[in-house]
N, C-alpha and C positions, 0 to 999 in steps of 0.2 A: 504494500500500500504506500502511495506517495502522500505522506502527511505534510501539510504546509505549515505546521506549527506543532511544537511539543511543549506541553504545559505540565508542570510538576507540582504535586503537593509538597509540603516541606517536612514536617515532623514525621519520622518513620520512613521517609523516602530520601531526602537530601541530608538531613541531620537526625541524630538519635532522638528518641522521644524525651519529652520533659518529665522529670520525676513528679509523681502526684503530690509529694510533700510540698513542692514549690507552690503549686496551686492552692493547697490548703493554707500555707503560710500567708499567701497574698490575701486570701479571704479573711483570715484571722486579723491581719494587720489593718485591713480596711474597716472591719468592725470596730477594732480598738480606736481607730481615728475618730469614729463617730460615737464613741462613748460606750460601746457594747463590749464589756469585759467578760461576759459569762455565756457567750455563744456556745451552744452544745456541739460536741465533735460531729455528731450526725448532721447537724445543720451546716457546719463548715464543709463537710464532705458533699452535701447536696449542691452547694454553690458551684462545684466543679462539673455538674451535669449539664450545664448550658441550657437549662429549661427556663424560659422567661417567666412562666407561670409560677414555678417553684421559687425563683428569685424574688418575685413580687410578694409572694406569700410570706417567705421567711423574713424579708426586710420589713414588712408590715408588722410581723410578730415582734420584732425587736425595736420597732418604732423609728426606723431610719429610712431616708429617701432612697428608693431603688436606684435611680440614676446616679446619685452621688456615691453610693456604695460601689456600684459597678465601675465608675470612673476611677476610684481609688484602687480598687482591686486590680484593674487592668494596668495601672501605672506600676504597682508593686510587682506584678507578674512580669512585665516587660523589663523592669530594672533587674530583677533576679535572674532572668534568662541571659541578659547581657553579661552578668557576672559569671554565669555558668559557662558561657562561650569562652570568656577570657581565661578562666581557670582550667579549662579543658574538661569540665564535667559534662558538657554537651558539645558534640563534635560532628563533623561531616562524616559520611560513609566513604569508604575507600574508592568507590566507583563514581563519585560525584563529578570527577573530571570529564566524564562523558559529555557533560553539558557543553564543554568547550569544543567538542568535535562534531556537534550536530550542525548540519547545514540549514535546516529550517529555523526560523526564529524561535526563541525559547522564552517561556514565562513561568511564573510561580503563582499558585493560588493556594492559600493556606487558611485554616481556621484559627491560626495563631494571630497575635496582634500585628497590626501594620507596622508599629514601631519595631517589633522584633524582627520582622522580615526585612525591613529597611536596614537594620543593623547587620544582620548576617550576610546579606547580599554584598554589602561593602566590606565587612570584616574578612570574608573568605574570598574576596575578589571575583565573586560571581557576576558582578556588574559588567565584566568583560563579555559575557555571553547572554545574560538575562535582559531582555528588552522591556519587560513589564512585570510587575509583581504586586500582588494584593494579599493583604491580611485583613482581619476584621477591624473596623473602626472601634475605638474604645467607648462605644455608646450602646444603648439598648437596641438601636437600629442595627448596629453592627452585629450584635448577638443574634438577632432574628435572621440576618442575611448569611449566617454561617451555613456551610454544607450540612445537610444534603441540598439546601437551596443552591441553585446554579447562578445566583446573582453575581458573585465576583468572578466566577468562571466565564460567564457571558461577557463581562467587561474586558477580561484578558483576551478573549477570542477576538473581540471587536478591536482592541488596541493593536493586535497583531495582524489584523486584516485577513484572518484565516477562514477558509471554506471547509477544510478537512483536517481539523486539529486532533491530536491525541492527548488524552489526559492521563497522567501516571500517578497512582496513589497507592495507599496501603490499607484502605478501609472501605467498608460498605458505603459510608457517606460520600467518598470520592467517586465510587462507581455510580452511585445514585445521582450525583450531581451531573456527571457526564451523560448518563442516560436521560436525565431531564432535559438536557440541552440537545440530545440527539447526536452525540459524538462518541467515538470509540474511546475505550479505556484500557489501561494496562495495570494490573495489580502486581506489585512487587512484594514477594514473600520474604520479608526480613525475618531475622531470628525471633523477634517478639510476636510474629504472626504464625508461628507453628500451630497447626490445627485449626486455624481461623478460616472460615469460608465466607467470602464476601457475597452479599446479595444487593442488587441483582448480579448475575454472572458477568464478569468483565469480558471484554473482547479478547484479551490476552492475559496470561499469567507468566511472570518472569521471576527469575531468582536474583538478577542483578541488573542495574541500569545499563550495563554493557550489552545486555540482550537486545536493547533497542536498536543496535546496529544491524541485527538480523531482521527485525520487524520493519525498520525504515532503511533497508539496505541501499535503496536508490537515492536516499536523501541524507546520506551521511558523508561528511568529508573523509576521504581515505588518506 
C-alpha cells in the first residue's frame, strides 16, 4: 500500500508508557492546591480514567471546580513527565529512528498532553522528521477530544494533506480512532501488550516500527 502519511501514537509506540504513580501524584497535588487534603486513594485512582462524568462527580464531592482541578492536574503531569524524560525514566524505543527514514510525511497524535508532546519532539530531535503533532489541550474540551475520538487524528491528517494515511498505535483507542476516520491502522505489540487484543481489529499487527518498511515498502527511503 502506498500510504501518503504515517501518523504515530506516542506512549507505548515512540516512548515507554508513563508510570501510573505519576498520574496519581499529579491528581493528589492538584487536590492539595485546592485545599483537599483527604482525597481517598480510590478517588485519586479514578481521576486517571479520563471519564469526564467521573471527574465532574468527584470534584463536586470535594467541592472544587472541575476545570480548575483539571488544569492543575495537567500542569503537574506535564512537569513530571519532562522530569522523567530528563532523568531517563521515560525513554524512546530503540526502533524510533525509523521515523527519520520514512518518505511520507510523519505526524504524532497522542492522548498525552500537548505540552508533553511538544517537549519530547524537541528533546529527542524528532522535529527533524515530524511535521505535525497533537496532544490533548489541558482543558475539559481536550479531555473529551481524546481517542477513541478521531478529533486530533483528523486534524493531523488535514495538516499533512493526506488521502491515504496510516495510523500506528498500541491500543484499542488508537485502532478505534483510525476506524472512525476510515483509515488503516497498525498495532505495534510492545512488551506491555503481551496478551492484549485490540478491538476493532487493526489493518496490521507489527512487532517493531521497523516492520513499517515492509508495509510501506514503496514509500520508504532506502
